[in-house]
N, CA, C and O atoms as a GROMACS GRO file, in nm:
protein
  372
    1UNK      N    1  -0.063  -4.272   0.347
    1UNK     CA    2  -0.203  -4.362   0.278
    1UNK      C    3  -0.246  -4.322   0.171
    1UNK      O    4  -0.252  -4.208   0.123
    2UNK      N    5  -0.292  -4.478   0.112
    2UNK     CA    6  -0.315  -4.421  -0.070
    2UNK      C    7  -0.310  -4.350  -0.151
    2UNK      O    8  -0.363  -4.241  -0.131
    3UNK      N    9  -0.270  -4.366  -0.230
    3UNK     CA   10  -0.400  -4.292  -0.352
    3UNK      C   11  -0.502  -4.271  -0.296
    3UNK      O   12  -0.534  -4.187  -0.212
    4UNK      N   13  -0.598  -4.423  -0.388
    4UNK     CA   14  -0.686  -4.428  -0.401
    4UNK      C   15  -0.843  -4.385  -0.279
    4UNK      O   16  -0.952  -4.331  -0.295
    5UNK      N   17  -0.758  -4.460  -0.142
    5UNK     CA   18  -0.828  -4.391  -0.077
    5UNK      C   19  -0.832  -4.277   0.014
    5UNK      O   20  -0.922  -4.260   0.096
    6UNK      N   21  -0.707  -4.182  -0.004
    6UNK     CA   22  -0.757  -3.981  -0.084
    6UNK      C   23  -0.819  -3.970  -0.101
    6UNK      O   24  -0.898  -3.895  -0.044
    7UNK      N   25  -0.844  -4.053  -0.222
    7UNK     CA   26  -0.963  -4.034  -0.403
    7UNK      C   27  -1.103  -4.016  -0.300
    7UNK      O   28  -1.167  -3.912  -0.288
    8UNK      N   29  -1.133  -4.145  -0.229
    8UNK     CA   30  -1.276  -4.138  -0.213
    8UNK      C   31  -1.300  -4.094  -0.087
    8UNK      O   32  -1.381  -4.001  -0.089
    9UNK      N   33  -1.254  -4.131   0.050
    9UNK     CA   34  -1.171  -4.000   0.091
    9UNK      C   35  -1.251  -3.840   0.097
    9UNK      O   36  -1.356  -3.809   0.154
   10UNK      N   37  -1.147  -3.747   0.004
   10UNK     CA   38  -1.190  -3.628  -0.064
   10UNK      C   39  -1.340  -3.631  -0.128
   10UNK      O   40  -1.411  -3.534  -0.103
   11UNK      N   41  -1.391  -3.731  -0.205
   11UNK     CA   42  -1.508  -3.804  -0.246
   11UNK      C   43  -1.607  -3.754  -0.176
   11UNK      O   44  -1.689  -3.667  -0.205
   12UNK      N   45  -1.590  -3.832  -0.056
   12UNK     CA   46  -1.660  -3.792   0.071
   12UNK      C   47  -1.726  -3.726   0.129
   12UNK      O   48  -1.844  -3.701   0.154
   13UNK      N   49  -1.550  -3.678   0.161
   13UNK     CA   50  -1.616  -3.554   0.214
   13UNK      C   51  -1.634  -3.412   0.109
   13UNK      O   52  -1.651  -3.316   0.184
   14UNK      N   53  -1.635  -3.386   0.027
   14UNK     CA   54  -1.662  -3.301  -0.086
   14UNK      C   55  -1.770  -3.233  -0.014
   14UNK      O   56  -1.751  -3.111  -0.008
   15UNK      N   57  -1.880  -3.276   0.044
   15UNK     CA   58  -1.948  -3.145   0.069
   15UNK      C   59  -1.963  -3.100   0.259
   15UNK      O   60  -2.062  -3.039   0.301
   16UNK      N   61  -1.859  -3.139   0.341
   16UNK     CA   62  -1.832  -3.053   0.456
   16UNK      C   63  -1.697  -2.974   0.432
   16UNK      O   64  -1.617  -2.938   0.518
   17UNK      N   65  -1.692  -2.959   0.307
   17UNK     CA   66  -1.547  -2.933   0.283
   17UNK      C   67  -1.617  -2.782   0.154
   17UNK      O   68  -1.556  -2.676   0.138
   18UNK      N   69  -1.727  -2.812   0.096
   18UNK     CA   70  -1.776  -2.690   0.075
   18UNK      C   71  -1.910  -2.564   0.173
   18UNK      O   72  -1.961  -2.453   0.158
   19UNK      N   73  -1.910  -2.677   0.267
   19UNK     CA   74  -1.853  -2.587   0.396
   19UNK      C   75  -1.794  -2.494   0.454
   19UNK      O   76  -1.843  -2.386   0.486
   20UNK      N   77  -1.664  -2.540   0.474
   20UNK     CA   78  -1.590  -2.455   0.545
   20UNK      C   79  -1.497  -2.371   0.385
   20UNK      O   80  -1.412  -2.284   0.402
   21UNK      N   81  -1.533  -2.415   0.260
   21UNK     CA   82  -1.571  -2.262   0.183
   21UNK      C   83  -1.639  -2.152   0.170
   21UNK      O   84  -1.631  -2.035   0.133
   22UNK      N   85  -1.719  -2.241   0.219
   22UNK     CA   86  -1.848  -2.120   0.260
   22UNK      C   87  -1.841  -2.053   0.375
   22UNK      O   88  -1.885  -1.945   0.414
   23UNK      N   89  -1.771  -2.147   0.426
   23UNK     CA   90  -1.751  -2.075   0.552
   23UNK      C   91  -1.616  -1.943   0.602
   23UNK      O   92  -1.617  -1.862   0.695
   24UNK      N   93  -1.505  -1.973   0.488
   24UNK     CA   94  -1.431  -1.894   0.505
   24UNK      C   95  -1.432  -1.760   0.486
   24UNK      O   96  -1.391  -1.663   0.548
   25UNK      N   97  -1.518  -1.788   0.329
   25UNK     CA   98  -1.573  -1.702   0.169
   25UNK      C   99  -1.706  -1.573   0.337
   25UNK      O  100  -1.716  -1.451   0.350
   26UNK      N  101  -1.740  -1.633   0.378
   26UNK     CA  102  -1.842  -1.575   0.442
   26UNK      C  103  -1.772  -1.513   0.504
   26UNK      O  104  -1.775  -1.399   0.458
   27UNK      N  105  -1.676  -1.520   0.624
   27UNK     CA  106  -1.597  -1.415   0.711
   27UNK      C  107  -1.616  -1.530   0.826
   27UNK      O  108  -1.534  -1.520   0.918
   28UNK      N  109  -1.718  -1.649   0.838
   28UNK     CA  110  -1.748  -1.690   0.924
   28UNK      C  111  -1.681  -1.735   1.048
   28UNK      O  112  -1.721  -1.741   1.164
   29UNK      N  113  -1.547  -1.770   0.981
   29UNK     CA  114  -1.407  -1.839   1.077
   29UNK      C  115  -1.346  -1.755   1.124
   29UNK      O  116  -1.347  -1.679   1.026
   30UNK      N  117  -1.299  -1.711   1.185
   30UNK     CA  118  -1.230  -1.622   1.252
   30UNK      C  119  -1.133  -1.690   1.361
   30UNK      O  120  -1.070  -1.589   1.392
   31UNK      N  121  -1.100  -1.750   1.408
   31UNK     CA  122  -1.029  -1.886   1.464
   31UNK      C  123  -1.055  -1.998   1.417
   31UNK      O  124  -1.162  -2.027   1.363
   32UNK      N  125  -0.924  -2.097   1.437
   32UNK     CA  126  -0.910  -2.232   1.372
   32UNK      C  127  -0.986  -2.300   1.418
   32UNK      O  128  -1.017  -2.394   1.344
   33UNK      N  129  -1.051  -2.297   1.548
   33UNK     CA  130  -1.095  -2.378   1.665
   33UNK      C  131  -1.234  -2.394   1.587
   33UNK      O  132  -1.291  -2.502   1.598
   34UNK      N  133  -1.293  -2.287   1.505
   34UNK     CA  134  -1.446  -2.320   1.469
   34UNK      C  135  -1.406  -2.453   1.342
   34UNK      O  136  -1.459  -2.441   1.232
   35UNK      N  137  -1.356  -2.520   1.356
   35UNK     CA  138  -1.357  -2.577   1.243
   35UNK      C  139  -1.365  -2.735   1.327
   35UNK      O  140  -1.341  -2.841   1.269
   36UNK      N  141  -1.402  -2.726   1.474
   36UNK     CA  142  -1.387  -2.829   1.567
   36UNK      C  143  -1.556  -2.932   1.516
   36UNK      O  144  -1.577  -3.053   1.518
   37UNK      N  145  -1.646  -2.815   1.476
   37UNK     CA  146  -1.798  -2.840   1.440
   37UNK      C  147  -1.859  -2.889   1.302
   37UNK      O  148  -1.973  -2.921   1.268
   38UNK      N  149  -1.723  -2.881   1.228
   38UNK     CA  150  -1.729  -2.951   1.099
   38UNK      C  151  -1.669  -3.041   1.101
   38UNK      O  152  -1.549  -3.037   1.130
   39UNK      N  153  -1.734  -3.153   1.072
   39UNK     CA  154  -1.695  -3.300   1.050
   39UNK      C  155  -1.497  -3.389   1.116
   39UNK      O  156  -1.427  -3.480   1.073
   40UNK      N  157  -1.487  -3.285   1.243
   40UNK     CA  158  -1.355  -3.338   1.254
   40UNK      C  159  -1.362  -3.435   1.233
   40UNK      O  160  -1.420  -3.438   1.124
   41UNK      N  161  -1.341  -3.534   1.263
   41UNK     CA  162  -1.352  -3.679   1.255
   41UNK      C  163  -1.283  -3.734   1.130
   41UNK      O  164  -1.181  -3.800   1.107
   42UNK      N  165  -1.381  -3.678   1.059
   42UNK     CA  166  -1.352  -3.728   0.901
   42UNK      C  167  -1.248  -3.614   0.802
   42UNK      O  168  -1.203  -3.653   0.695
   43UNK      N  169  -1.215  -3.458   0.859
   43UNK     CA  170  -1.112  -3.375   0.801
   43UNK      C  171  -0.974  -3.434   0.907
   43UNK      O  172  -0.876  -3.488   0.854
   44UNK      N  173  -0.982  -3.418   1.030
   44UNK     CA  174  -0.862  -3.516   0.981
   44UNK      C  175  -0.817  -3.664   0.978
   44UNK      O  176  -0.704  -3.700   1.011
   45UNK      N  177  -0.923  -3.750   0.934
   45UNK     CA  178  -0.841  -3.912   0.865
   45UNK      C  179  -0.789  -3.838   0.722
   45UNK      O  180  -0.709  -3.884   0.641
   46UNK      N  181  -0.875  -3.680   0.713
   46UNK     CA  182  -0.833  -3.738   0.530
   46UNK      C  183  -0.737  -3.615   0.590
   46UNK      O  184  -0.741  -3.545   0.488
   47UNK      N  185  -0.661  -3.543   0.675
   47UNK     CA  186  -0.616  -3.430   0.710
   47UNK      C  187  -0.380  -3.518   0.748
   47UNK      O  188  -0.266  -3.470   0.754
   48UNK      N  189  -0.460  -3.684   0.761
   48UNK     CA  190  -0.317  -3.777   0.798
   48UNK      C  191  -0.315  -3.758   0.983
   48UNK      O  192  -0.208  -3.776   1.041
   49UNK      N  193  -0.461  -3.714   1.075
   49UNK     CA  194  -0.381  -3.690   1.144
   49UNK      C  195  -0.537  -3.737   1.265
   49UNK      O  196  -0.654  -3.722   1.231
   50UNK      N  197  -0.489  -3.796   1.411
   50UNK     CA  198  -0.542  -3.853   1.451
   50UNK      C  199  -0.662  -3.782   1.544
   50UNK      O  200  -0.677  -3.664   1.572
   51UNK      N  201  -0.710  -3.851   1.566
   51UNK     CA  202  -0.836  -3.704   1.628
   51UNK      C  203  -0.820  -3.584   1.702
   51UNK      O  204  -0.838  -3.467   1.669
   52UNK      N  205  -0.763  -3.660   1.860
   52UNK     CA  206  -0.754  -3.547   1.908
   52UNK      C  207  -0.598  -3.529   1.904
   52UNK      O  208  -0.528  -3.533   2.005
   53UNK      N  209  -0.562  -3.514   1.802
   53UNK     CA  210  -0.444  -3.476   1.764
   53UNK      C  211  -0.501  -3.342   1.661
   53UNK      O  212  -0.507  -3.238   1.727
   54UNK      N  213  -0.521  -3.333   1.595
   54UNK     CA  214  -0.642  -3.215   1.518
   54UNK      C  215  -0.725  -3.154   1.589
   54UNK      O  216  -0.764  -3.048   1.539
   55UNK      N  217  -0.769  -3.182   1.692
   55UNK     CA  218  -0.890  -3.096   1.829
   55UNK      C  219  -0.743  -3.011   1.860
   55UNK      O  220  -0.740  -2.899   1.808
   56UNK      N  221  -0.625  -3.050   1.938
   56UNK     CA  222  -0.549  -3.050   1.945
   56UNK      C  223  -0.524  -2.889   1.897
   56UNK      O  224  -0.530  -2.784   1.960
   57UNK      N  225  -0.493  -2.919   1.753
   57UNK     CA  226  -0.402  -2.809   1.676
   57UNK      C  227  -0.486  -2.634   1.622
   57UNK      O  228  -0.457  -2.516   1.601
   58UNK      N  229  -0.660  -2.778   1.624
   58UNK     CA  230  -0.741  -2.601   1.589
   58UNK      C  231  -0.732  -2.540   1.727
   58UNK      O  232  -0.696  -2.423   1.726
   59UNK      N  233  -0.770  -2.620   1.908
   59UNK     CA  234  -0.662  -2.442   1.951
   59UNK      C  235  -0.581  -2.461   2.023
   59UNK      O  236  -0.574  -2.479   2.145
   60UNK      N  237  -0.482  -2.452   1.904
   60UNK     CA  238  -0.331  -2.438   1.940
   60UNK      C  239  -0.291  -2.404   1.841
   60UNK      O  240  -0.169  -2.416   1.838
   61UNK      N  241  -0.356  -2.344   1.704
   61UNK     CA  242  -0.299  -2.322   1.550
   61UNK      C  243  -0.195  -2.319   1.493
   61UNK      O  244  -0.167  -2.359   1.380
   62UNK      N  245  -0.119  -2.258   1.590
   62UNK     CA  246   0.098  -2.279   1.642
   62UNK      C  247   0.144  -2.394   1.573
   62UNK      O  248   0.249  -2.418   1.513
   63UNK      N  249   0.015  -2.475   1.600
   63UNK     CA  250   0.060  -2.635   1.606
   63UNK      C  251   0.099  -2.741   1.487
   63UNK      O  252   0.178  -2.835   1.474
   64UNK      N  253  -0.048  -2.642   1.372
   64UNK     CA  254  -0.088  -2.624   1.325
   64UNK      C  255   0.121  -2.677   1.164
   64UNK      O  256   0.228  -2.617   1.176
   65UNK      N  257   0.098  -2.777   1.066
   65UNK     CA  258   0.174  -2.768   1.010
   65UNK      C  259   0.192  -2.749   0.845
   65UNK      O  260   0.165  -2.846   0.774
   66UNK      N  261   0.223  -2.660   0.801
   66UNK     CA  262   0.226  -2.564   0.717
   66UNK      C  263   0.147  -2.689   0.592
   66UNK      O  264   0.032  -2.670   0.551
   67UNK      N  265   0.190  -2.750   0.568
   67UNK     CA  266   0.200  -2.905   0.453
   67UNK      C  267  -0.026  -2.888   0.482
   67UNK      O  268  -0.090  -2.819   0.402
   68UNK      N  269  -0.087  -2.949   0.581
   68UNK     CA  270  -0.185  -2.983   0.592
   68UNK      C  271  -0.258  -2.829   0.631
   68UNK      O  272  -0.381  -2.834   0.630
   69UNK      N  273  -0.189  -2.672   0.671
   69UNK     CA  274  -0.366  -2.616   0.666
   69UNK      C  275  -0.352  -2.551   0.448
   69UNK      O  276  -0.452  -2.492   0.406
   70UNK      N  277  -0.226  -2.574   0.339
   70UNK     CA  278  -0.227  -2.589   0.272
   70UNK      C  279  -0.305  -2.754   0.172
   70UNK      O  280  -0.309  -2.742   0.050
   71UNK      N  281  -0.340  -2.842   0.212
   71UNK     CA  282  -0.407  -2.913   0.221
   71UNK      C  283  -0.524  -2.931   0.212
   71UNK      O  284  -0.600  -2.989   0.134
   72UNK      N  285  -0.538  -2.830   0.373
   72UNK     CA  286  -0.662  -2.792   0.371
   72UNK      C  287  -0.739  -2.715   0.269
   72UNK      O  288  -0.839  -2.724   0.198
   73UNK      N  289  -0.635  -2.628   0.300
   73UNK     CA  290  -0.691  -2.503   0.228
   73UNK      C  291  -0.739  -2.558  -0.039
   73UNK      O  292  -0.803  -2.537  -0.142
   74UNK      N  293  -0.680  -2.596   0.000
   74UNK     CA  294  -0.679  -2.725  -0.159
   74UNK      C  295  -0.814  -2.701  -0.174
   74UNK      O  296  -0.897  -2.629  -0.230
   75UNK      N  297  -0.793  -2.841  -0.060
   75UNK     CA  298  -0.941  -2.979  -0.086
   75UNK      C  299  -1.066  -2.865  -0.056
   75UNK      O  300  -1.170  -2.909  -0.104
   76UNK      N  301  -1.085  -2.739   0.006
   76UNK     CA  302  -1.180  -2.675   0.010
   76UNK      C  303  -1.218  -2.555  -0.069
   76UNK      O  304  -1.304  -2.471  -0.044
   77UNK      N  305  -1.107  -2.567  -0.203
   77UNK     CA  306  -1.070  -2.482  -0.256
   77UNK      C  307  -1.104  -2.290  -0.231
   77UNK      O  308  -1.182  -2.195  -0.236
   78UNK      N  309  -0.989  -2.334  -0.208
   78UNK     CA  310  -0.943  -2.157  -0.099
   78UNK      C  311  -0.828  -2.074  -0.112
   78UNK      O  312  -0.745  -2.138  -0.048
   79UNK      N  313  -0.770  -1.970  -0.155
   79UNK     CA  314  -0.668  -1.919  -0.144
   79UNK      C  315  -0.590  -2.018  -0.048
   79UNK      O  316  -0.682  -2.085  -0.004
   80UNK      N  317  -0.483  -2.062   0.004
   80UNK     CA  318  -0.451  -2.108   0.155
   80UNK      C  319  -0.388  -2.028   0.205
   80UNK      O  320  -0.307  -2.068   0.289
   81UNK      N  321  -0.397  -1.869   0.176
   81UNK     CA  322  -0.378  -1.782   0.223
   81UNK      C  323  -0.425  -1.681   0.346
   81UNK      O  324  -0.377  -1.610   0.434
   82UNK      N  325  -0.607  -1.744   0.269
   82UNK     CA  326  -0.698  -1.775   0.340
   82UNK      C  327  -0.704  -1.801   0.539
   82UNK      O  328  -0.723  -1.753   0.651
   83UNK      N  329  -0.667  -1.926   0.451
   83UNK     CA  330  -0.604  -2.031   0.580
   83UNK      C  331  -0.471  -1.984   0.697
   83UNK      O  332  -0.450  -2.017   0.813
   84UNK      N  333  -0.423  -1.925   0.634
   84UNK     CA  334  -0.266  -1.866   0.677
   84UNK      C  335  -0.264  -1.714   0.746
   84UNK      O  336  -0.178  -1.656   0.812
   85UNK      N  337  -0.444  -1.664   0.684
   85UNK     CA  338  -0.422  -1.515   0.770
   85UNK      C  339  -0.562  -1.564   0.884
   85UNK      O  340  -0.575  -1.473   0.966
   86UNK      N  341  -0.639  -1.647   0.902
   86UNK     CA  342  -0.711  -1.718   1.007
   86UNK      C  343  -0.570  -1.728   1.145
   86UNK      O  344  -0.525  -1.679   1.248
   87UNK      N  345  -0.557  -1.812   1.060
   87UNK     CA  346  -0.431  -1.892   1.161
   87UNK      C  347  -0.290  -1.820   1.270
   87UNK      O  348  -0.239  -1.834   1.382
   88UNK      N  349  -0.274  -1.711   1.106
   88UNK     CA  350  -0.187  -1.669   1.138
   88UNK      C  351  -0.250  -1.476   1.304
   88UNK      O  352  -0.187  -1.412   1.388
   89UNK      N  353  -0.365  -1.475   1.262
   89UNK     CA  354  -0.414  -1.365   1.386
   89UNK      C  355  -0.431  -1.421   1.487
   89UNK      O  356  -0.400  -1.370   1.595
   90UNK      N  357  -0.490  -1.552   1.475
   90UNK     CA  358  -0.457  -1.619   1.624
   90UNK      C  359  -0.380  -1.662   1.695
   90UNK      O  360  -0.387  -1.683   1.816
   91UNK      N  361  -0.260  -1.688   1.590
   91UNK     CA  362  -0.159  -1.678   1.680
   91UNK      C  363  -0.041  -1.622   1.751
   91UNK      O  364   0.054  -1.657   1.821
   92UNK      N  365  -0.138  -1.438   1.657
   92UNK     CA  366  -0.072  -1.364   1.705
   92UNK      C  367  -0.158  -1.288   1.819
   92UNK      O  368  -0.122  -1.216   1.912
   93UNK      N  369  -0.262  -1.323   1.784
   93UNK     CA  370  -0.383  -1.288   1.912
   93UNK      C  371  -0.319  -1.307   2.035
   93UNK      O  372  -0.380  -1.289   2.140
   0.00000   0.00000   0.00000
């Protein structure tokens, strides 16, 4: 994905990522699959994934690549450890 396109997508998704940030910080997100309700098509595109691949990873978080978890966290202005904690608990659980 070109840098210019990435910036435009980031700008468009700013509100969605703000919502995700708030949900993580409030402790509402206990499972990655909860993110399916938060603009999944747009977020999948931002992460460079096809929709079905993104949804599959939400249901099977062990399939998430560290790079994409980190990318989502940074874009949502979260400490990546927050995402890793949710992902890790779900994989272990």
